[in-house]
C-alpha positions, 0 to 999 in steps of 0.5 A: 596359315597358323603361326609356326612353333619355331621360327628361326630368322637369319641365325648366325653363331660365332666363335671368337678365337686367336686366329679370328672369328669362326662362323659354324652357323651363318644366316640360317632361316626356317620354320617348324609347324605344330605336328611337323618333323623338320629334318636337319641333315648334312655332314659332320661340321655342317652346323646342324647341332650348333643350330639346335644348341642355339635354339635351346640355349646350350651354346658353350662359351665363347660360342654365342648367337651373333645375329638373327632371331629365334621365336618360339610360339610367337615369343623371341627367346634368343635374348633370354638369359639365366633363369628365364632360359632354364624355365623354358628348357623342359617346359617349352623345349624338350631335348633328346641327345645322341647318347641316352646313357650320358643324358640320364643321371646314373645315381637316380631312378628313372621315375625320380628323374621324370617326377623331378622334371614334371614337378619343376615345370607342371602345376601338379603334386608329387602323387600326380607326377608319379602316376604320370611318370608310369604313364609316360613310360607306358606311352613310349613302350617300356614294358612293365612300366610300373615296376621299371619306373624304380630302375636305374639307367644302367638296368636298361638296354640302349634302345630302352634308355633312348625311350626313357630319354624321349619320355623325359623330353615329353613329360612336361608337354613341350611344344618343341622337341629337338632330337639330336642324332637320336638313333646313331648309337642304336642298331638298325631294328631299334632305330626303326622303333625309335623313329616310329615312336617319334612320329607317333608322338609327334602326330598325337601330341602336335609337337614340333620336332627338329630332327638332326641327323647325318642319315638320309635314310632316317630323314626319308623315313621320319621327316615331313620337310628337310633342311640340308646344311653345308658349312654352316649355311642352308643349302636346300629346304623343301618337302622330303619327297621333292628333295629326295626325288628331285634335289636342286642343289648339287650338294643335295644331289650328291648326298642322294646319289651316295645313299643306298636308299636313294641311289635307285639300285645303281651298282656303284654309289656316287662319292662327292669329291673333297671334304667339308671346309674347315671353319677357318677356311670356308671359301669365298662365294658358295662354300660348296664351289671347290667340290661342285661339278657345276661350278662357274666364276659367279660361284666363286665370287658371290655367296648364293642367294639365301634360302627363304622358303622351299628353294636351293641356295645355288646360282645354277640349280639343277633342273628336276629332269637333270636331278631325276 
């Protein structure tokens, strides 16, 4: 098999506080191949965005990577600091944030921001960068790109701004794009357009994409594989079709049953009892055990086996016939 673009091994992130050490990401392992979209899904507080920020080196102190390794194209990057990490951002790793308006400089024209990014990371002159800026806007579906390249961010709609942000993330030809809730602030019709755009660009360019979202509908539509996170840990990892139709972890099964897309026409949606534990109150054993209908003594005593490959981190995983 070809070497993955991104390889995360036993990644943990810690935040020291007056009351002890919090662990928003705890022993996470997964790979993303070239041209693949890996969906990272879970409730708020599951550790999805924190894992993405660790990859691109945007953890806000005192949060820091406390264990594990991050490899990009065969090179370890979790130990890079300062200028070495800044050279990687944009060139090797692109980022699409949730709110496109705050991702763009309101004082600079769209074209200037694209040109600046390309001049920083690519061996081209300004004239070539200006041509590529127009081409980048055309590629993401901005109408009249030759004129709109001179517009300011506030002159675009929300959906068009997100297209610009995607163009900005891709203009330096990175091998990995981290898309953190890229459709949350958009209406449903625009969401579908943005997802279709990400899928097309991923396939055409061979770019690896980490798609972070809480929306299982987005995962079902866009991702090739899905990693389900709960309380900082990986609950389940596998191909989207398998995880949606036959989830093995009780938490994943609960997510599917509570999603209209996956509930298969049932008149009443399922609700998972309780709530995600606070970082300072993660229970012993399996973090999901207080909410799990299949809980046993073993679940309260020892953490479930770590997910490595296609599997569920559960002592008593659901059988396919039970989950269907």
